[in-house]
Every structure is written in C-alpha cells, then in structure tokens.
N, C-alpha and C positions, 0 to 999 in steps of 0.2 A: 504494500500500500504506500502511496506517496504521502508521507506525513507532512512534508513541507507545504504541499499544496493545500492539504486539509487545514493545517495551522493558519495559513494565509487567508483562506476562505472564512475561518472562524473570526479572525481579526477584522476582516472587511465587514462581515455581518454585525459584529459588535459595534463598530464605528457607525454603520448605517442605522442600527437601532438606537444608538446614542443620539444621533442627529434627529431621528424621529421623536425621541423622548423630549428633546429640547423644543422641537416644533409643537408637540402636544402641550407642553407647559405654557408656551406663549399663546397658544390658541385656546387656552382655558378648557381643556378636555377634562373628563372625569378623573378623579383620583385613582380609581381602579385601573384605568387604561395607562396612566402614567406609571403606576406601580408595576403593572405587567411589563411595560417596556424596560423598566429598571431591572427587573428580574431577568429578562431575556439578555440584556446587555451584560450583566454579571455572569450568567451562565455561558455566554459566548466567549468571554475572556477566560473563564475557567477552562473551557474546552480547548482554547488556543494554548493555554499553559500546559495542559495535559499532553497535547500533541507535541509541544516543544520538548517536554521531558522525554517522550518516546523517541524523538529525533536524536537526542544526546545519548539515550540508552543504546540505540542502534549503532551510534558512532563508537561507543566504548567496546562493543562486541566485535567490531571489525579490526 
C-alpha cells in the first residue's frame, strides 16, 4: 500500500474540512455541524499521523 499517498490525502482532507469549519463558523451554522467538522478535522490529522508512523516503521524494516 502506498502510505505516503494515503498520508497526503488525509492531510488534504483535514485542511479542507478545517476550511469548511471556518466557513461554517462565519456563516453562523448550527453548533452540531461545527462540532462535527471539528471532529472530522481531528480524526483526519490523527489518521495522517498514523500513516506517517507506518511510513517510518517500513523504513526501519528495510
């Protein structure tokens, strides 16, 4: 599996959801929608970190 591509896609999705969260805050959306966006942003960056760890684990094995 291409861990670098997966990591980069998680980072991109995290940034895009963060931008969406900021837009939702300024457009006065409901708190639940903003909270959901924040949770998705956090999970996206956590998954990017997990993929980053897998990249370095595979480098150590080589």
